[in-house]
C-alpha positions, 0 to 999 in steps of 0.5 A, spaced: 792 757 783 794 764 784 790 769 780 794 777 778 791 782 773 798 786 769 796 792 766 797 792 758 801 798 755 794 798 751 790 800 758 787 792 758 789 788 763 792 780 763 789 775 768 794 772 770 794 764 773 800 761 777 804 765 773 801 764 766 797 769 762 790 766 760 787 771 759 785 779 759 780 783 762 776 785 756 776 777 753 774 775 760 768 780 760 766 778 753 767 771 755 761 772 760 757 776 757 749 774 759 745 773 752 738 774 754 737 767 749 741 763 754 737 756 754 736 753 762 741 747 761 746 752 759 745 758 765 745 751 769 752 749 766 754 756 767 752 756 774 755 749 776 762 752 773 762 758 776 761 755 783 767 750 782 771 755 779 769 761 785 771 755 790 777 754 787 778 762 787 776 762 795 781 758 797 786 762 793 784 769 797 784 765 804 790 765 804 793 771 801 797 775 805 798 782 804 805 784 806 807 790 801 804 795 797 805 791 791 801 786 794 796 790 796 795 793 789 795 786 787 789 784 791 785 790 789 785 788 782 783 780 784 777 783 788 775 788 782 775 780 779 771 778 784 766 784 783 766 783 776 764 776 777 759 777 782 755 782 778 756 778 772 753 772 775 747 775 778 746 778 771 745 772 768 740 770 773 736 776 775 735 775 767 734 768 767 729 768 773 725 774 772 721 771 767 718 766 772 717 771 777 713 775 773 709 769 771 708 768 779 707 775 780 701 774 774 698 768 778 699 771 785 695 777 782 689 773 779 688 769 786 690 775 792 683 778 791 679 772 792 684 770 798 684 777 802 677 776 801 676 770 806 683 772 810 677 778 812 671 772 813 677 768 817 679 775 821 672 778 822 668 771 824 674 769 829 673 775 832 665 775 833 667 768 836 672 770 840 669 775 844 663 771 844 666 765 848 670 770 852 664 773 854 661 767 856 667 765 860 667 771 864 659 769 865 661 762 868 667 765 872 662 769 876 656 764 877 662 759 880 665 765 884 657 767 886 656 759 888 663 759 892 660 765 896 654 761 898 658 755 900 662 759 905 656 763 907 652 756 908 657 754 912 657 760 917 649 759 918 650 752 919 645 751 913 645 746 907 647 750 901 646 744 896 641 746 892 643 753 892 650 751 890 649 745 885 644 750 881 649 755 881 655 750 878 649 747 873 648 754 871 655 755 870 656 749 866 650 752 861 654 758 861 660 755 856 661 756 849 659 750 845 664 745 842 665 745 835 668 739 832 675 743 828 674 750 832 678 750 839 678 757 843 683 759 847 684 765 852 691 769 851 694 775 853 695 782 850 697 788 851 695 795 849 700 801 850 698 806 855 703 811 858 710 810 855 712 814 861 711 810 866 714 803 862 720 800 866 727 800 862 727 793 862 721 793 856 726 799 852 730 797 846 736 800 843 735 803 835 741 800 831 738 806 826 738 812 831 745 810 832 748 809 825 745 815 823 748 819 831 755 816 828 754 818 821 752 825 823 760 826 827 757 823 834 763 821 838 761 819 845 754 816 847 754 814 854 754 806 854 756 806 847 763 804 844 764 809 837 770 806 834 773 807 827 774 801 822 775 801 814 770 799 810 773 798 802 769 799 797 770 796 789 766 798 783 766 792 778 
């Protein structure tokens, strides 16, 4: 199916499909107008109809070839139709989902304070439990290191370290944080920025927003970056 627009003497456009005038642009816009009284069933039917229609429409657009100024002008008119179709459908979608979104927003607002306080409680409990567990683990490591040193010293003096070492191992065992069903603690490594100047280059990242701003401001030469010209087509619906 080939769709083009042909301007009329009254300033309107005829929508031509396969050489046949189907309707004017004004008629199309009236037919596609969105009303707030649209039922869910009607909205669903129209969405499915639009999906089928636009799949066919895309097949036409995908195979479109511009080889002349007239064909370029036809493509521009088709682009206007596409923009209008999108605007109308998106407006209908917005009208359909707004009451639902408003209701969801209201219900979320009811529960938000209670849920946030519970999240605060969880975070605080995890913080103090983590600090306690880490302190116990560090104490255990200290005692085990002391036991290892005692064993090494005993080898040098040829004495029997068993009693003292076993006492330290028992002490290290007791230094563990208690195990609670449903709760586990694992050690993780984190980082904190102290001096940005000493951070290796491999940990720095490019800022696309700054590059965009520089290019838009007129910068045309940036080491390590190719600045090139492209075409952007803007269409009003």
